[in-house]
N, C-alpha and C positions, 0 to 999 in steps of 0.2 A: 380725929376720924378722917379717913381718906374718902374723898368724893367718888361716887360711882362713875366709871368711865367705860363706855361701850366701844369695843374695838370692831365688832361685826354683829350685824343683826339681819335676819330674814325670817321667813315663816318656819324654818326647820332648825335654825342655828342662832344662838346668841352667845357672844363672847364678851365678857367684861372683866374688870380687874378683881371681881369677887367671885364670879361663877361662870361656868361653861356649860351651856345646854346644847347637846347634840341629839336631835330627835326628841325622844322622851327621857333621855338620860341626863342627869344633872351632876356636875362635879364642882367642888370648891376649887377655885383657881390655885389656892395655896397648896392643895393636894397634888397638883400636876407639876411635873418637873420638865417635861419635853413633849413635843408633838411632831409627828412626821406623816407624810402622805406616802402610801405604798399601794402597789397592785397586788391583788391576791385572789385566789379562787374563793367562792363563797364557802362559809363554814360547813354547809351541808354537802359540799362536793367531796367525793371519795379522795383519799390521800394519793391513790395511784395515778390520778390525773396529773399531778406535779411531775411524776417520773415519766409518764407517757409524753408530756410536752417536751421535757428535756431530751428524751431519747429521740423523738421525732426531729427536733432541731439538729441534734448531733448527726443523725443519719442523713438528713438533707445535705449537710456539709460534706460528709464522707462520700456520698454518692456523687456530689458535684466534683470532688477531687478525682474519683474513679473515671468519670466521664472525660475530664480534662486529660488524664493519662491515656485513655483509649484514643482520644482524638489525636494526640501527639504521635502515638505509635502508628496510626493510620491503618488502612486495609479495609476491604469490603466486609469481612466477617465481624469486624469491630462495630460496624454500623448497626447491626442487629442488636448487639449487646448494649450499645449506646441507647437505642430506642427503648429497650426493656428497662434500662436504668433510669431514663427520663420518666417512664411510666411509674416506676416504684417511687422515685423522688416526688412526683406529683401526688401520689397517695399519702406519703408522709407529710407533705406540705398541707394537704387538706386536713389531715388529723391535727397538725399543729394549729392551723387556722381555727378549727372548731374549738380547740381548747383555749386559744388566745381570746376568742370572742367571749368566753365565759369569765374572763378576768374582771374584777371590780376594784374600784378605788376604796381604800379604807384609811381612816385616820387612826394611827397608832398613838395612844397616850401612854406615857410612863409617869409613875408617881408613887404615892404612898400605897396604892392598891396593886402595884406591880406593873406589868405591861399588858395593855388591853387594846384590841381593835374594837372601837366603839361605834363606828358609823360606816356602814357599807351602803353604797348606792350604785345604780347601774347606768342611768342615762345622763348623769351630770359629769361634765368633763374635768380634766386635769386642772384647769385654771381656777375653777370654783373651789375645788378641794385645796389647792395651794393657797388661795386667798384665806380660807378658813384656818389652815395650819399656821400661816403667817400671823393672823390675828391672835390665835391661841398663844403662840410663842411670844408675841409682843405683850400680851396680858400677863403671861408668866414672868417676863422680865420686869414689867412695871410693878407687879405684885411683890416679887422678891426684893426689888429695890426699895419699895415703900416699907416692907416689913423690916428690912435691914436698917433703914433710917429711923424707924420707930424704936428699935432695940437700942440703937446707939444714943438716942435722945433720953431714954429712960435710965 
């Protein structure tokens, strides 16, 4: 029998070589094959927001290139066009910022259950999420190594 080893523990998360608890959800470590941290919009966010964010970022770049071209060509009439382009660019930047603020960290688990985003939170930073993911991956490695050594001994 393998002794229980805890890789990470706090009031919301516990990761050991036998189980992973994220919030109220519990997984057997042997059922999980990989974990990673990612940014995503909340599940209740409409799908169009992903496309709006991408389009806003692309248009910011395109308008920036147009402004550079107009500045290089010079002339007084281009100054008015540059002013309007800066205004439009600021609008798209505001849209992108609003959408970026809504992004949340999620831990994606892969395993016997498929691929699942199991833990979403808003106000906790990247380092906390990365620490949890590292603990999960360490527990997975330890669990699979222990299972492999048990199978070779039997």
